[in-house]
C-alpha positions as CSV (number, residue, x, y, z in Angstrom):
1,R,14.5,17.7,43.1
2,T,12.3,17.1,40.1
3,Y,13.2,18.4,37.0
4,M,10.4,18.7,34.4
5,S,11.9,19.1,30.5
6,D,8.0,19.0,28.8
7,S,5.2,19.7,30.5
8,S,2.7,19.7,27.4
9,T,-0.5,17.9,27.1
10,K,-0.4,15.3,24.2
11,L,-3.1,13.0,23.2
12,T,-3.6,10.7,20.6
13,A,-6.9,10.4,18.5
14,S,-7.4,7.4,16.5
15,L,-8.8,7.3,13.1
16,V,-11.1,4.2,12.5
17,E,-13.4,5.6,9.5
18,H,-11.3,5.9,6.3
19,K,-13.4,8.2,4.3
20,K,-12.1,10.7,1.6
21,F,-12.8,13.8,3.6
22,T,-11.2,12.6,6.9
23,V,-8.3,11.4,5.4
24,E,-7.6,14.3,3.1
25,A,-8.1,16.8,6.1
26,Y,-6.5,15.2,8.7
27,L,-3.7,13.2,6.7
28,G,-3.1,15.8,4.1
29,A,-3.5,13.4,1.4
30,V,-4.9,13.6,-2.1
31,I,-7.5,11.1,-2.8
32,T,-8.0,10.0,-6.5
33,K,-10.0,7.3,-8.0
34,V,-8.0,5.1,-10.7
35,K,-8.6,2.0,-12.5
36,D,-7.1,-1.3,-11.7
37,G,-8.0,-3.7,-14.5
38,G,-11.7,-3.2,-15.1
39,K,-12.0,-2.2,-11.2
40,D,-12.1,1.4,-9.3
41,I,-9.5,1.7,-6.5
42,A,-8.5,4.7,-4.4
43,K,-5.0,6.3,-4.9
44,I,-3.7,8.0,-1.7
45,V,-1.2,10.3,-2.2
46,A,0.3,11.4,1.4
47,P,3.0,14.0,1.3
48,A,6.3,13.5,2.9
49,S,5.6,16.2,5.5
50,R,2.6,18.4,6.3
51,T,1.5,21.6,8.0
52,V,0.5,22.1,11.3
53,L,-3.3,22.1,11.6
54,R,-4.9,24.1,14.7
55,L,-8.3,22.5,15.7
56,C,-10.4,22.5,18.4
57,M,-11.1,19.0,20.1
58,V,-14.3,17.5,22.1
59,A,-13.8,13.8,22.9
60,D,-16.6,12.0,24.8
61,L,-15.8,9.1,26.7
62,F,-18.3,6.4,28.3
63,D,-17.7,3.8,31.0
64,V,-19.8,1.3,29.7
65,T,-19.8,-0.9,32.9
66,T,-21.1,2.1,35.1
67,G,-22.5,4.5,32.4
68,R,-20.2,7.3,33.8
69,H,-19.6,10.0,31.1
70,R,-16.6,12.2,30.7
71,R,-16.2,14.9,28.0
72,Y,-13.0,16.7,27.1
73,V,-13.0,19.9,25.6
74,A,-9.7,21.8,24.3
75,E,-10.0,25.1,22.7
76,T,-6.9,24.5,20.7
77,V,-5.0,21.7,19.7
78,E,-2.3,21.2,17.2
79,L,-2.3,18.1,14.9
80,G,1.3,17.9,13.5
81,E,3.3,14.6,13.6
82,R,2.0,11.1,12.0
83,S,2.5,8.1,14.1
84,D,3.1,4.8,13.3
85,Q,1.1,2.6,11.4
86,T,0.5,-1.1,11.5
87,Y,-1.2,-3.2,9.1
88,K,-1.8,-6.6,10.8
89,V,-4.3,-9.3,9.2
90,G,-7.5,-9.7,10.7
91,D,-7.2,-6.2,12.5
92,L,-9.0,-2.9,11.9
93,T,-6.4,-0.2,10.2
94,I,-6.4,2.5,12.4
95,M,-4.7,5.7,11.8
96,P,-3.2,7.2,14.9
97,F,-3.0,11.0,15.4
98,P,-1.1,12.7,18.0
99,V,-2.4,16.0,19.0
100,E,-1.1,18.6,21.5
101,A,-3.1,20.9,23.6
102,I,-2.5,24.5,23.5
103,G,-3.8,26.1,26.8
104,H,-6.1,24.3,28.9
105,I,-8.3,21.2,28.6
106,D,-12.0,21.4,30.5
107,I,-13.1,17.9,31.7
108,Y,-16.9,17.7,32.5
109,S,-17.6,14.3,34.4
110,D,-20.7,12.8,36.4
111,E,-18.4,10.9,38.4
112,P,-19.9,10.9,41.9
113,A,-16.3,10.9,43.7
114,L,-15.5,14.3,41.7
115,I,-18.7,16.2,42.7
116,V,-18.5,18.0,46.0
């Protein structure tokens, strides 16, 4: 017998661009410009907890070797918990955001093996 305790669909979106609007909207942070000596820097205040955001999602994925395309569309996803963020010298700083699909996900693909 197979027992399934959780059948939710969870995805992780990785935020690469650190722009003010994106960080404030999805991290729940407030960014202000402050002075450090004579230099302008950004001060980011991220609350210890945040509310769950209900969003829609469209993700386009491309296979660069074959040129094939997949589009994932979810009418409703929830952005809730935060993931661990790792800082490493020489690497991009990426902010991972786990999202949970509510309902179904539509997948559109031009993969020949899927087109019958």
